[in-house]
SETI-500044 format. One record per residue (C-alpha): residue in one letter; x, y, z. Coordinates in Angstrom, 2 decimals, padded with zeros to 5 digits. Each point is the difference from the previous one (the first is absolute). Layout:
# SETI-500044
PT	a	X	Y	Z .
...
# end
This chain:
# SETI-500044
PT	m	-036.32	-000.87	062.34 .
PT	k	-000.82	-000.11	-003.70 .
PT	r	-001.88	-002.88	-001.61 .
PT	l	-000.23	-000.70	-003.73 .
PT	i	-003.30	-001.61	-000.99 .
PT	v	000.04	-001.21	-003.60 .
PT	g	-003.21	-000.96	-001.80 .
PT	l	000.73	-002.02	-003.12 .
PT	g	-001.98	000.59	-003.16 .
PT	n	000.20	001.31	-003.53 .
PT	p	-000.59	003.63	-001.00 .
PT	g	-002.67	000.90	-002.51 .
PT	s	-003.78	000.02	-000.11 .
PT	e	-000.12	-003.40	-001.73 .
PT	y	001.42	-001.61	003.19 .
PT	e	-001.85	002.15	002.54 .
PT	d	-002.44	-002.49	001.55 .
PT	t	001.78	-003.24	-000.82 .
PT	r	001.00	-002.71	002.45 .
PT	h	003.69	000.69	-000.67 .
PT	n	-000.52	003.58	001.28 .
PT	i	-001.22	-000.85	003.49 .
PT	g	003.17	001.59	001.39 .
PT	f	-000.89	003.32	-001.64 .
PT	m	-003.61	-000.29	001.20 .
PT	t	001.09	-000.65	003.57 .
PT	l	002.34	002.99	000.10 .
PT	d	-002.66	002.21	-001.59 .
PT	a	-002.39	-000.97	002.82 .
PT	l	002.63	000.61	002.68 .
PT	a	000.83	003.43	-001.44 .
PT	k	-003.65	000.97	-000.36 .
PT	a	-000.80	-001.00	003.60 .
PT	s	002.91	002.17	001.15 .
PT	n	-000.94	002.96	-002.22 .
PT	v	003.24	-000.08	-001.97 .
PT	v	000.39	-000.01	-003.77 .
PT	f	002.58	-001.57	-002.26 .
PT	d	002.49	002.13	-001.88 .
PT	v	000.12	-001.81	-003.34 .
PT	n	003.04	001.91	-001.23 .
PT	k	002.62	-001.63	002.19 .
PT	r	002.86	-002.16	-001.20 .
PT	y	-001.04	-003.58	-000.74 .
PT	g	-003.59	000.47	001.14 .
PT	a	-002.61	001.76	002.06 .
PT	i	000.82	000.95	003.59 .
PT	a	-002.17	001.01	002.94 .
PT	e	001.28	000.78	003.48 .
PT	m	-001.91	-000.32	003.23 .
PT	k	000.53	-000.09	003.73 .
PT	l	-001.14	-002.88	002.17 .
PT	k	000.63	000.94	003.62 .
PT	n	003.81	000.46	000.07 .
PT	k	000.61	-001.82	-003.29 .
PT	h	000.54	001.63	-003.38 .
PT	l	-001.51	-002.15	-002.76 .
PT	i	001.03	000.32	-003.62 .
PT	l	-002.55	-001.66	-002.25 .
PT	l	001.37	-001.05	-003.39 .
PT	k	-001.90	-001.13	-003.07 .
PT	p	002.76	-000.91	-002.48 .
PT	y	-000.59	001.15	-003.58 .
PT	t	002.74	-002.30	-001.29 .
PT	y	-002.56	-002.69	-000.86 .
PT	m	-000.06	-003.18	002.04 .
PT	n	003.07	-001.63	-001.54 .
PT	l	002.32	002.86	001.04 .
PT	s	-001.42	000.77	003.47 .
PT	g	003.36	-000.55	001.68 .
PT	n	001.43	003.14	-001.59 .
PT	a	-002.56	002.19	001.75 .
PT	v	000.34	-001.82	003.33 .
PT	r	003.80	000.29	000.00 .
PT	y	-000.05	003.67	-001.05 .
PT	w	-002.43	001.08	002.75 .
PT	m	001.72	-002.11	002.67 .
PT	q	003.29	001.71	-000.82 .
PT	k	-001.45	003.48	-000.45 .
PT	e	-001.87	-000.09	003.31 .
PT	k	002.62	-002.12	001.83 .
PT	i	-002.52	-002.69	000.92 .
PT	e	001.31	-003.33	001.24 .
PT	l	-001.32	-003.23	-001.49 .
PT	q	-001.87	-001.04	003.15 .
PT	h	-002.08	003.19	-000.30 .
PT	v	-001.19	-000.77	-003.53 .
PT	l	-003.35	-001.68	-000.67 .
PT	v	-001.11	-001.13	-003.47 .
PT	v	-003.74	-000.50	-000.63 .
PT	v	-000.47	-002.59	-002.73 .
PT	d	-002.68	-002.12	-001.65 .
PT	d	000.31	-003.75	000.61 .
PT	l	-001.52	-002.77	-002.13 .
PT	a	000.81	-002.66	002.61 .
PT	l	-002.40	001.49	002.56 .
PT	p	-003.79	-000.08	-000.25 .
PT	f	-001.61	003.34	-000.85 .
PT	g	000.18	002.41	002.93 .
PT	s	002.46	-002.01	002.10 .
PT	l	002.73	002.17	001.47 .
PT	r	003.42	-001.21	001.17 .
PT	l	002.92	002.03	001.26 .
PT	k	003.38	-001.65	-000.58 .
PT	t	003.52	001.14	000.83 .
PT	k	001.69	-002.03	-002.74 .
PT	g	-000.69	-002.58	-002.65 .
PT	s	000.22	-000.86	-003.65 .
PT	d	-001.45	002.09	-002.80 .
PT	a	-002.50	-002.84	-000.70 .
PT	g	000.19	000.83	-003.70 .
PT	h	-001.09	003.62	000.51 .
PT	n	002.01	002.21	-002.36 .
PT	g	-000.15	003.05	002.27 .
PT	l	001.37	-001.91	002.99 .
PT	k	002.56	-001.72	-002.23 .
PT	h	001.41	003.36	-001.13 .
PT	i	000.03	001.39	003.54 .
PT	q	001.87	-003.10	001.16 .
PT	e	002.53	000.28	-002.85 .
PT	t	000.50	003.74	000.55 .
PT	l	000.36	-000.17	003.79 .
PT	g	001.93	-003.27	-000.07 .
PT	t	-002.15	-001.63	002.67 .
PT	t	-003.34	-001.68	000.66 .
PT	d	000.00	001.35	003.57 .
PT	y	-002.40	002.88	-000.36 .
PT	n	-003.54	000.48	001.32 .
PT	r	-002.97	-000.59	-002.22 .
PT	l	-003.73	000.11	000.53 .
PT	r	-001.49	-002.64	-002.27 .
PT	f	-003.56	000.78	-001.11 .
PT	g	-001.74	-003.12	-001.30 .
PT	i	-001.62	000.39	-003.41 .
PT	g	-000.84	-003.69	-000.45 .
PT	n	000.82	-002.17	-002.98 .
PT	d	-003.31	-000.67	-001.70 .
PT	f	001.27	-000.19	-003.57 .
PT	p	000.62	-002.74	-002.56 .
PT	q	003.52	-001.27	-000.62 .
PT	g	002.04	002.50	-002.00 .
PT	a	-002.29	002.95	000.78 .
PT	q	001.88	001.44	002.97 .
PT	i	001.04	003.23	-001.71 .
PT	n	-003.54	000.68	-001.18 .
PT	f	-001.31	-000.72	003.52 .
PT	v	002.32	002.41	001.84 .
PT	l	-000.46	002.75	-002.59 .
PT	n	-003.81	-000.08	000.24 .
PT	p	-002.26	001.67	002.57 .
PT	f	-001.31	-001.82	003.03 .
PT	s	-003.31	-001.84	-000.43 .
PT	g	-003.24	001.63	001.13 .
PT	d	-000.12	-002.07	003.20 .
PT	e	003.65	000.81	000.74 .
PT	q	-000.60	003.72	-000.58 .
PT	k	-002.68	-000.04	002.71 .
PT	l	002.50	-001.40	002.52 .
PT	l	003.00	002.00	-001.20 .
PT	p	-000.49	003.19	002.10 .
PT	e	-000.01	-001.95	003.28 .
PT	r	003.08	-002.02	-001.02 .
PT	i	001.86	003.15	-001.03 .
PT	e	-000.94	001.63	003.29 .
PT	k	001.40	-003.04	001.85 .
PT	s	003.20	000.32	-002.08 .
PT	c	000.33	003.60	001.17 .
PT	e	-000.35	-001.16	003.62 .
PT	i	002.81	-002.49	-000.56 .
PT	i	002.21	002.68	-001.54 .
PT	k	-000.59	002.33	002.95 .
PT	s	000.73	-002.80	002.48 .
PT	f	003.20	-000.88	-001.88 .
PT	c	001.14	003.63	000.21 .
PT	l	-000.84	000.42	003.68 .
PT	a	000.54	-003.45	001.56 .
PT	g	002.32	-001.75	-002.44 .
PT	a	-000.26	-003.12	-002.12 .
PT	d	000.01	-002.67	002.72 .
PT	i	-002.84	001.46	002.07 .
PT	t	-001.99	000.76	-003.17 .
PT	m	000.39	-003.55	-001.29 .
PT	n	-001.20	-001.36	003.35 .
PT	l	-003.04	002.28	-000.09 .
PT	f	-001.06	-000.37	-003.64 .
PT	n	001.43	-003.22	-001.49 .
PT	k	-002.69	-002.23	001.48 .
PT	k	-001.39	-002.77	-002.14 .
# end
């Protein structure tokens, strides 16, 4: 009954509140709401464990940097004997407007280096991901600068509610499964 919830991001204070770290931010909020803390001295990242009814959740914030996220995912799946269908990756998505949330059970990496490495490491695109829209309001060629900068002031005001909604989706995924959760939350 274990679930592995992976929040993608980059370690280090210089990345802390950036768009690319929305996965870390979401897992931090989920852990805080459940009164659990991350152990930062685990292999490949920070780990927190929590119970959700009869489910055991392992929250993982990989410290491998985005481009090597698959190493952490594979290690913790194997260590905890968690099957692929019980893994959920929380990731920033440029293709979605800010604050949009979409749960998917498979798909391409859409140019996201973290997803690309997970796909290469696991050998499949059939894994669950919660896509958190960060928008794409940047000039051509400025994508890296955009994702590695903090959210705008207006976005920061809306961020807590969107992160809270992400946590609801994660809990639903763990308790009800991907299909029911997509039907409940993936409304246009």
